[in-house]
C-alpha positions as CSV (number, residue, x, y, z in Angstrom):
1,M,32.4,14.2,-22.1
2,N,31.5,13.1,-18.6
3,P,27.9,12.5,-17.8
4,T,26.1,15.1,-15.6
5,F,23.7,14.1,-12.9
6,Y,21.2,16.4,-11.3
7,T,17.7,16.4,-9.6
8,V,14.5,17.6,-11.3
9,Q,11.4,18.4,-9.4
10,A,8.6,16.7,-11.6
11,K,6.0,19.4,-11.3
12,D,8.3,22.3,-11.9
13,A,10.2,21.3,-15.1
14,P,7.8,20.3,-17.9
15,A,10.6,20.4,-20.6
16,E,12.8,18.1,-18.6
17,M,9.8,15.8,-17.9
18,A,9.1,15.5,-21.6
19,D,12.6,14.2,-22.2
20,V,12.1,11.8,-19.3
21,R,8.7,10.7,-20.7
22,N,10.4,9.9,-24.1
23,L,13.3,8.0,-22.5
24,L,10.9,5.8,-20.6
25,A,8.6,5.3,-23.6
26,T,11.7,3.9,-25.4
27,Y,11.6,1.0,-22.9
28,D,7.9,0.7,-22.9
29,L,7.5,2.5,-19.5
30,E,5.1,5.1,-18.6
31,L,5.7,8.2,-16.5
32,D,4.2,7.7,-13.0
33,D,2.4,10.9,-12.0
34,Q,3.0,10.3,-8.3
35,I,6.8,10.9,-8.5
36,E,8.1,14.0,-6.7
37,A,11.5,14.2,-8.1
38,F,13.8,12.6,-10.7
39,V,17.5,12.0,-10.7
40,V,18.5,12.5,-14.4
41,C,21.7,12.0,-16.2
42,R,22.7,13.8,-19.5
43,R,25.6,13.2,-21.7
44,E,26.5,15.7,-24.4
45,G,23.1,17.2,-23.8
46,R,21.1,13.9,-24.3
47,L,19.2,12.4,-21.5
48,V,20.5,8.9,-21.0
49,A,19.2,7.8,-17.7
50,C,16.5,8.6,-15.0
51,A,15.2,7.4,-11.7
52,G,12.1,8.8,-9.9
53,L,11.4,8.9,-6.2
54,D,7.9,8.7,-4.8
55,H,8.2,9.0,-1.0
56,A,10.2,5.8,-0.1
57,T,9.7,4.0,-3.4
58,I,12.0,4.3,-6.4
59,K,10.1,4.2,-9.7
60,C,10.6,4.8,-13.5
61,V,14.2,3.8,-13.8
62,A,15.5,3.8,-17.4
63,V,19.1,3.7,-18.8
64,A,19.8,4.2,-22.5
65,Q,21.0,1.0,-24.1
66,D,24.3,2.4,-25.4
67,V,25.5,3.4,-21.9
68,R,24.5,0.3,-20.0
69,G,27.2,-1.7,-18.5
70,E,29.2,1.5,-17.5
71,S,29.5,2.8,-14.0
72,L,26.8,5.3,-15.0
73,S,24.2,2.9,-13.9
74,L,25.7,2.4,-10.5
75,K,26.0,6.1,-10.2
76,L,22.3,6.6,-11.0
77,G,21.5,4.2,-8.1
78,T,23.8,6.0,-5.7
79,E,22.3,9.4,-6.7
80,V,18.7,8.5,-6.2
81,V,19.4,6.8,-2.8
82,N,21.3,10.0,-1.8
83,L,18.3,12.1,-2.8
84,A,16.0,9.9,-0.6
85,A,18.5,10.2,2.3
86,A,18.5,14.0,1.9
87,K,14.7,13.8,2.5
88,G,15.2,11.7,5.6
89,R,14.1,8.5,3.8
90,F,16.5,5.6,4.3
91,H,14.3,2.5,4.1
92,L,13.6,2.3,0.3
93,F,11.5,0.0,-1.9
94,L,11.3,-0.6,-5.5
95,Y,9.1,-2.5,-7.9
96,S,10.4,-4.1,-11.1
97,A,9.9,-6.7,-13.6
98,P,11.5,-9.9,-12.4
99,R,13.9,-9.9,-15.3
100,N,15.6,-6.7,-14.0
101,M,16.2,-8.0,-10.5
102,P,20.1,-8.6,-11.0
103,F,20.3,-4.9,-12.1
104,F,18.8,-3.7,-8.9
105,R,20.7,-6.2,-6.8
106,G,23.7,-4.2,-8.0
107,W,22.1,-1.2,-6.3
108,G,22.0,-3.0,-3.0
109,F,18.4,-3.9,-3.2
110,Y,17.1,-7.4,-2.1
111,P,13.9,-9.2,-3.2
112,L,11.0,-9.6,-0.8
113,V,8.3,-11.2,-2.8
114,E,7.7,-11.9,-6.4
115,V,4.7,-12.5,-8.7
116,P,6.1,-14.7,-11.4
117,Q,6.6,-12.9,-14.8
118,Q,4.9,-9.8,-13.5
119,V,6.6,-7.9,-10.6
120,V,9.0,-8.2,-7.8
121,L,9.2,-6.1,-4.7
122,M,12.6,-5.2,-3.4
123,E,14.0,-3.3,-0.5
124,N,17.4,-1.7,0.2
125,S,18.2,-3.9,3.3
126,P,19.0,-7.6,3.8
127,T,17.7,-7.5,7.4
128,A,14.8,-4.9,7.6
129,I,12.0,-7.4,7.1
130,E,13.5,-9.7,9.7
131,T,13.8,-6.9,12.2
132,Y,10.1,-6.0,11.6
133,C,9.1,-9.6,12.1
134,D,11.1,-9.8,15.3
135,R,9.0,-6.9,16.6
136,L,5.9,-8.7,15.6
137,R,7.1,-11.9,17.5
138,E,7.1,-9.8,20.7
139,Q,3.2,-9.5,20.2
140,R,2.7,-13.2,19.4
141,R,-0.1,-14.8,21.6
142,P,-0.8,-18.5,22.4
143,G,-3.8,-20.3,20.8
144,N,-4.9,-22.7,18.1
145,A,-6.9,-20.1,16.2
146,I,-5.2,-16.7,15.6
147,G,-6.8,-14.3,13.4
148,G,-5.7,-11.3,11.4
149,I,-7.6,-8.4,9.9
150,V,-6.2,-5.4,7.8
151,L,-8.3,-2.3,7.8
152,N,-8.1,1.0,6.0
153,A,-10.9,2.4,8.2
154,N,-11.5,5.6,6.3
155,P,-13.2,6.1,8.8
156,F,-13.9,3.4,11.3
157,T,-17.5,2.4,11.1
158,L,-20.0,0.0,12.8
159,G,-19.2,-2.3,9.9
160,H,-15.6,-2.5,10.8
161,R,-16.5,-2.9,14.6
162,Y,-18.8,-5.8,13.6
163,L,-16.1,-7.5,11.5
164,V,-13.7,-7.3,14.4
165,E,-16.3,-8.5,17.0
166,Q,-17.1,-11.6,14.9
167,A,-13.6,-12.4,14.1
168,A,-12.5,-12.0,17.8
169,R,-15.3,-14.4,18.9
170,A,-14.0,-17.1,16.4
171,C,-10.3,-16.7,17.6
172,D,-8.2,-17.1,20.7
173,W,-6.5,-13.8,19.6
174,L,-7.1,-11.4,16.8
175,H,-4.4,-9.1,15.3
176,V,-5.7,-6.0,13.7
177,F,-3.5,-3.9,11.3
178,V,-4.3,-0.4,10.0
179,V,-3.0,0.6,6.5
180,K,-0.3,3.2,7.2
181,E,0.1,5.0,3.9
182,D,-1.6,8.4,3.8
183,A,-3.5,7.8,0.6
184,S,-6.9,8.3,2.2
185,L,-9.1,11.1,3.1
186,F,-8.3,10.8,6.8
187,S,-4.7,10.6,7.9
188,Y,-3.1,7.5,9.2
189,E,-2.8,9.0,12.7
190,D,-6.6,9.8,12.8
191,R,-7.7,6.4,11.3
192,F,-5.4,4.5,13.8
193,A,-6.8,6.4,16.7
194,L,-10.4,5.8,15.6
195,V,-9.7,2.0,15.3
196,A,-8.0,2.0,18.6
197,A,-11.0,3.7,20.3
198,G,-13.5,1.6,18.6
199,V,-12.0,-1.7,19.6
200,K,-10.5,-0.9,23.0
201,D,-13.1,-3.0,24.9
202,I,-12.4,-6.2,23.0
203,D,-10.0,-8.1,25.3
204,N,-8.5,-10.5,22.8
205,V,-7.5,-8.0,20.1
206,V,-3.9,-6.9,19.6
207,L,-3.8,-3.7,17.5
208,H,-0.7,-3.1,15.4
209,P,0.8,0.1,14.1
210,G,0.8,0.4,10.4
211,S,3.9,-0.8,8.5
212,D,5.6,-0.5,5.1
213,Y,4.9,-4.2,4.5
214,I,1.1,-3.8,4.1
215,I,0.7,-2.2,0.6
216,S,-1.8,0.4,-0.3
217,R,-3.3,0.1,-3.8
218,A,-3.1,3.8,-4.0
219,T,0.7,3.8,-4.0
220,F,1.2,0.6,-6.1
221,P,3.0,1.5,-9.4
222,A,1.5,0.9,-12.7
223,Y,4.1,2.4,-15.0
224,F,5.5,-1.0,-16.2
225,L,2.2,-2.9,-16.0
226,K,0.0,-1.6,-18.8
227,D,-3.1,-3.5,-18.3
228,Q,-5.2,-2.3,-15.3
229,A,-6.4,-5.8,-14.5
230,I,-2.7,-7.0,-14.2
231,V,-2.0,-4.0,-12.0
232,D,-4.8,-4.9,-9.7
233,R,-3.8,-8.6,-9.6
234,S,-0.2,-7.8,-9.0
235,W,-1.0,-5.4,-6.2
236,T,-3.2,-8.1,-4.6
237,A,-0.5,-10.7,-4.9
238,I,2.3,-8.6,-3.5
239,D,0.2,-7.5,-0.5
240,L,-1.0,-11.0,0.3
241,L,2.3,-12.7,-0.3
242,L,4.0,-10.3,2.3
243,F,1.3,-11.2,4.7
244,R,1.6,-14.9,4.2
245,E,5.3,-15.2,4.1
246,Y,6.3,-12.8,6.8
247,I,3.6,-11.3,8.9
248,A,1.5,-14.3,9.5
249,P,4.3,-16.7,10.5
250,A,5.8,-14.2,12.9
251,L,2.4,-14.0,14.8
252,G,1.2,-17.5,14.3
253,I,-1.9,-16.3,12.3
254,T,-4.0,-19.1,11.1
255,H,-7.1,-17.2,9.8
256,R,-7.6,-14.0,7.8
257,F,-11.0,-12.4,8.2
258,V,-12.5,-10.0,5.7
259,G,-16.1,-8.5,5.2
260,T,-18.1,-9.1,2.0
261,E,-17.9,-6.5,-0.6
262,P,-21.1,-5.6,-2.4
263,F,-20.0,-2.3,-3.9
264,D,-16.4,-2.1,-5.2
265,A,-15.3,-4.7,-7.9
266,V,-11.6,-4.4,-7.1
267,T,-12.0,-5.0,-3.5
268,R,-14.4,-8.0,-4.3
269,A,-11.6,-9.4,-6.5
270,Y,-9.0,-8.9,-3.7
271,N,-11.3,-10.9,-1.4
272,A,-11.6,-13.7,-3.9
273,D,-7.7,-13.7,-4.6
274,M,-7.1,-14.2,-0.9
275,Q,-8.1,-17.8,-1.3
276,R,-5.4,-18.2,-3.9
277,W,-2.5,-16.4,-2.4
278,L,-3.1,-17.2,1.2
279,H,-4.2,-20.7,0.8
280,G,-4.0,-22.1,-2.8
281,V,-0.6,-21.4,-4.2
282,A,2.4,-23.4,-3.0
283,S,4.5,-21.7,-0.5
284,A,7.2,-22.4,2.2
285,A,4.8,-20.4,4.5
286,P,1.9,-22.2,6.1
287,S,-1.5,-21.7,4.4
288,I,-4.0,-19.3,6.0
289,T,-7.8,-20.0,6.1
290,V,-9.8,-17.1,4.7
291,V,-13.1,-16.3,6.4
292,E,-15.5,-14.0,4.7
293,I,-18.1,-12.4,7.0
294,E,-21.3,-10.9,5.8
295,R,-21.1,-7.2,6.0
296,L,-23.3,-5.5,8.6
297,S,-26.4,-3.8,7.2
298,I,-28.7,-1.1,8.6
299,D,-32.2,-0.8,7.1
300,G,-31.2,-3.2,4.4
301,A,-28.2,-1.3,3.2
302,P,-24.6,-2.6,3.9
303,I,-22.6,0.0,5.9
304,S,-19.6,1.4,3.9
305,A,-16.9,4.0,4.8
306,S,-17.6,5.6,1.4
307,R,-21.2,6.2,2.4
308,V,-20.0,7.8,5.6
309,R,-17.6,10.1,3.8
310,S,-20.3,11.2,1.4
311,L,-22.8,11.9,4.2
312,W,-20.1,13.9,6.0
313,T,-19.5,16.2,3.0
314,Q,-23.1,16.9,2.9
315,H,-23.2,17.7,6.6
316,E,-25.7,15.0,7.3
317,L,-24.3,14.1,10.8
318,A,-27.7,12.8,12.0
319,S,-27.5,10.1,9.3
320,I,-23.8,9.3,10.1
321,K,-24.7,8.6,13.8
322,A,-26.3,5.3,12.9
323,L,-23.3,4.0,10.9
324,V,-20.4,4.7,13.2
325,P,-19.3,4.1,16.8
326,A,-19.8,7.2,19.2
327,T,-16.0,7.9,19.0
328,T,-16.1,8.1,15.2
329,W,-19.2,10.3,15.2
330,Q,-17.7,12.7,17.8
331,F,-14.5,12.9,15.6
332,L,-16.5,13.8,12.6
333,A,-18.8,16.2,14.4
334,N,-15.8,18.2,15.5
335,R,-14.2,18.5,12.1
336,D,-15.1,20.5,9.0
337,P,-15.5,18.4,5.8
338,P,-13.2,19.3,2.8
339,V,-14.0,22.2,0.6
340,T,-15.6,21.1,-2.7
341,G,-13.0,21.0,-5.4
342,S,-10.0,20.6,-3.0
343,P,-7.7,17.5,-3.3
344,E,-9.2,16.2,-0.1
345,H,-12.7,16.4,-1.6
346,R,-11.6,14.7,-4.8
347,S,-10.4,11.8,-2.9
348,L,-14.1,11.1,-2.1
349,E,-14.9,10.5,-5.8
350,P,-15.6,7.1,-7.0
351,T,-12.4,7.3,-9.2
352,S,-10.2,7.3,-6.2
353,R,-7.5,4.6,-6.1
354,E,-8.2,4.1,-2.4
355,V,-9.6,0.6,-1.7
356,E,-10.8,-0.6,1.7
357,H,-8.9,-3.8,2.8
358,S,-11.9,-4.6,4.9
């Protein structure tokens, strides 16, 4: 009997998802709860293959052992890529254990960076990353000290402003990137606009639109990396290797600036890992000097975006005013905070997977 392929919306088909979960478990994989839809394949009623789609990332791919080596695996790849195309998503990524890289090469995916024995990031184009780097090279500036900062800026605070000011003073030019993925309370468009307004008077800053090559921890998959510490370290390594091997060489970045992290342990570990992945490990790309700048404090308390979000939901605009630039304060004063219990409000909780890059 010929195999049957079809699409399942993850939230609407609990029985189908139970079968998907069982197939994944057979190969020591977990179901990623961020997946919107699965392409599944059944043969004689039995689920034999699945592949999930989370925005532009393919996740949770499994093929039963007894049907591997058949055209079914290639068909699965074609079907999930077609599903993404139907949603208008043509530039795709996937994360896999390195041992599975040959399988996904057969799907037309190419490796970008790899954390040995842990994870490899692949994309479905042999040229997309170079095209992106070509666009970055158009923004290259001359100088001996060229800095880089990556911000989530959820929202942009006086702490972020201070970090940018200090870094700009230490450099000939400073390149600032805003995390693109919408996994934060405020949208990417709003965050980018707030950063742009907050740094527009600093002459040697080049502000860059977000890109798919700066990875948010909130969207980094964990379904094949069971230990949370390994997940965190792997996300850090992938994000920093992309920066070192592609972004920094394109712009001639020699220094990466980051604020100290007194609150969040994961972000603090990320800062520490910068030394390893940007400077310590062997790489064909030049090493990058990591500069950690003491976070700005007011009345003895370090400024944090999470504190601003908390005050905002409590309608304490007067307290916010001392922590943010005027442009951010005006933005917040003209918006209503999320309703308690809503998905937006839950993103304020300490359990949020969002992590400030700086």
